[in-house]
MDTraj code that builds the backbone (N, CA, C; nanometers):
import mdtraj as md
import numpy as np

residues = "MET TYR GLU PRO GLY LYS PRO ILE LYS GLU VAL ALA ARG GLU LEU GLY PHE ALA GLY VAL SER GLU ILE ILE ASN VAL ALA SER ASN LYS ASN GLU LEU GLY PRO SER PRO LYS ALA MET LYS ALA MET ALA ALA ALA ALA THR GLU MET HIS ARG".split()
xyz = np.array([
    [8.3803, 11.6700, 9.6542],
    [8.3605, 11.6728, 9.8681],
    [8.3215, 11.5504, 9.9104],
    [8.4279, 11.5332, 10.0015],
    [8.4336, 11.3753, 10.0966],
    [8.2939, 11.3982, 10.1954],
    [8.2313, 11.2569, 10.1698],
    [8.1124, 11.2618, 10.2663],
    [8.1408, 11.1862, 10.3678],
    [8.1337, 11.1548, 10.5047],
    [8.2367, 11.0796, 10.5390],
    [8.0570, 10.9608, 10.5151],
    [8.0809, 10.8484, 10.5671],
    [7.9889, 10.7664, 10.5954],
    [7.8577, 10.7943, 10.7021],
    [7.7818, 10.7073, 10.7336],
    [7.7272, 10.7166, 10.8731],
    [7.7461, 10.6987, 10.9939],
    [7.7288, 10.7311, 11.0915],
    [7.7641, 10.6177, 11.2451],
    [7.7783, 10.5451, 11.2458],
    [7.8240, 10.4013, 11.3357],
    [7.8003, 10.3022, 11.2859],
    [7.5908, 10.2816, 11.3644],
    [7.6007, 10.3569, 11.5056],
    [7.4910, 10.3088, 11.5819],
    [7.4096, 10.3577, 11.4989],
    [7.4303, 10.4632, 11.4136],
    [7.2912, 10.4959, 11.3254],
    [7.2679, 10.3974, 11.2440],
    [7.3436, 10.3467, 11.1868],
    [7.3350, 10.2271, 11.0300],
    [7.2973, 10.1140, 11.1381],
    [7.3396, 10.0767, 11.2341],
    [7.2307, 9.9784, 11.3074],
    [7.1035, 9.9905, 11.3534],
    [7.0876, 10.0710, 11.3866],
    [6.9559, 10.1075, 11.4166],
    [6.8710, 10.1126, 11.3282],
    [6.8882, 10.1560, 11.1704],
    [6.8143, 10.1966, 11.0682],
    [6.7488, 9.9896, 11.0098],
    [6.8803, 9.9943, 11.0606],
    [6.9097, 9.7464, 11.0046],
    [6.8114, 9.7128, 11.0863],
    [6.8255, 9.7644, 11.2164],
    [6.7625, 9.7187, 11.3639],
    [6.8667, 9.6041, 11.4203],
    [7.0267, 9.6123, 11.4081],
    [7.0808, 9.5640, 11.5254],
    [7.1373, 9.6707, 11.6051],
    [7.0349, 9.7227, 11.6630],
    [7.0693, 9.7472, 11.7638],
    [7.0939, 9.7474, 11.9036],
    [7.1209, 9.6531, 11.9257],
    [7.1351, 9.5600, 12.0616],
    [7.2950, 9.4720, 11.9972],
    [7.3272, 9.4842, 11.8655],
    [7.3873, 9.4249, 11.8660],
    [7.5315, 9.4785, 11.8903],
    [7.6542, 9.4009, 12.0053],
    [7.7999, 9.4995, 11.9818],
    [7.8884, 9.4656, 11.9602],
    [7.8954, 9.3362, 11.8957],
    [8.0209, 9.2899, 11.7948],
    [8.0078, 9.3261, 11.5902],
    [7.9984, 9.4205, 11.5733],
    [7.9337, 9.5347, 11.4488],
    [8.0976, 9.5855, 11.4250],
    [8.1598, 9.5582, 11.2621],
    [8.2871, 9.6091, 11.2878],
    [8.2310, 9.6813, 11.1629],
    [8.2779, 9.8374, 11.1955],
    [8.3086, 9.9367, 11.0730],
    [8.3459, 9.9221, 10.9696],
    [8.2709, 9.9541, 10.8244],
    [8.3430, 9.9410, 10.7247],
    [8.3910, 10.0118, 10.7006],
    [8.2968, 10.1152, 10.6618],
    [8.2085, 10.2234, 10.6123],
    [8.3536, 10.3737, 10.5328],
    [8.3466, 10.3636, 10.4882],
    [8.4660, 10.4752, 10.4567],
    [8.6022, 10.4394, 10.4439],
    [8.6329, 10.3363, 10.4219],
    [8.7578, 10.2750, 10.3924],
    [8.7597, 10.2285, 10.5514],
    [8.7537, 10.2291, 10.6590],
    [8.8233, 10.1995, 10.7494],
    [8.8052, 10.0726, 10.7887],
    [8.9029, 10.0613, 10.8656],
    [8.9428, 9.9068, 10.8985],
    [8.9307, 9.8864, 11.0607],
    [8.9055, 9.8459, 11.1318],
    [8.9242, 9.8206, 11.3098],
    [9.0137, 9.7329, 11.2884],
    [9.0454, 9.7003, 11.2815],
    [9.1427, 9.5679, 11.2645],
    [9.2478, 9.5924, 11.2311],
    [9.2736, 9.7047, 11.1679],
    [9.4198, 9.7673, 11.1259],
    [9.4928, 9.6999, 11.0298],
    [9.6099, 9.7882, 11.0034],
    [9.6488, 9.6899, 10.8932],
    [9.7238, 9.5780, 10.8564],
    [9.7157, 9.5243, 10.8395],
    [9.7786, 9.3111, 10.8316],
    [9.9483, 9.3450, 10.8588],
    [9.9884, 9.2578, 10.9109],
    [10.1282, 9.1890, 10.9182],
    [10.2475, 9.2067, 10.7466],
    [10.1411, 9.1606, 10.6722],
    [10.2081, 9.1602, 10.5879],
    [10.2324, 9.3501, 10.5041],
    [10.0870, 9.4161, 10.5097],
    [10.1185, 9.5652, 10.5167],
    [10.2112, 9.6026, 10.5812],
    [10.2107, 9.5015, 10.7038],
    [10.3347, 9.6448, 10.7606],
    [10.5139, 9.6158, 10.7693],
    [10.5377, 9.4873, 10.6946],
    [10.6371, 9.4542, 10.6588],
    [10.6683, 9.5272, 10.5590],
    [10.5733, 9.5470, 10.4447],
    [10.5993, 9.5782, 10.2964],
    [10.6442, 9.7206, 10.3721],
    [10.5479, 9.8208, 10.4124],
    [10.5602, 9.9274, 10.3780],
    [10.6931, 9.9148, 10.5255],
    [10.7354, 9.8620, 10.5858],
    [10.8651, 9.9283, 10.6709],
    [10.9913, 9.8529, 10.5774],
    [11.0242, 9.7919, 10.5046],
    [11.0775, 9.7457, 10.3779],
    [11.0616, 9.8632, 10.2551],
    [11.0026, 9.9312, 10.2175],
    [10.9437, 10.0467, 10.1750],
    [10.9930, 10.1823, 10.2105],
    [11.0042, 10.1858, 10.3779],
    [11.0428, 10.3149, 10.4266],
    [11.2058, 10.4041, 10.4177],
    [11.2695, 10.2284, 10.3674],
    [11.3940, 10.2756, 10.3451],
    [11.4438, 10.3873, 10.2588],
    [11.3663, 10.3600, 10.1475],
    [11.3692, 10.4062, 9.9801],
    [11.2753, 10.5236, 10.0001],
    [11.2269, 10.5990, 10.0585],
    [11.0806, 10.6539, 10.0580],
    [11.1956, 10.8377, 10.0204],
    [11.2757, 10.8213, 10.0470],
    [11.3885, 10.9710, 9.9892],
    [11.4319, 10.9492, 9.9143],
    [11.4004, 10.8621, 9.7742],
    [11.3815, 10.8177, 9.6387],
    [11.2830, 10.8374, 9.5075],
])
top = md.Topology()
chain = top.add_chain()
for i, resn in enumerate(residues, 1):
    res = top.add_residue(resn, chain, resSeq=i)
    for name in ("N", "CA", "C"):
        top.add_atom(name, md.element.get_by_symbol(name[0]), res)
traj = md.Trajectory(xyz[None], top)
């Protein structure tokens, strides 16, 4: 069964980064920056063929 990662605030506190505001959470396959423009273009191109 899938177990999600710890909340970012908890990890920051454990590692001594509690006061840092610029932490990006990439745990559990998260990407705070969103998909890359190249990925978006590839998905849009593939969307027209999804029914096949």
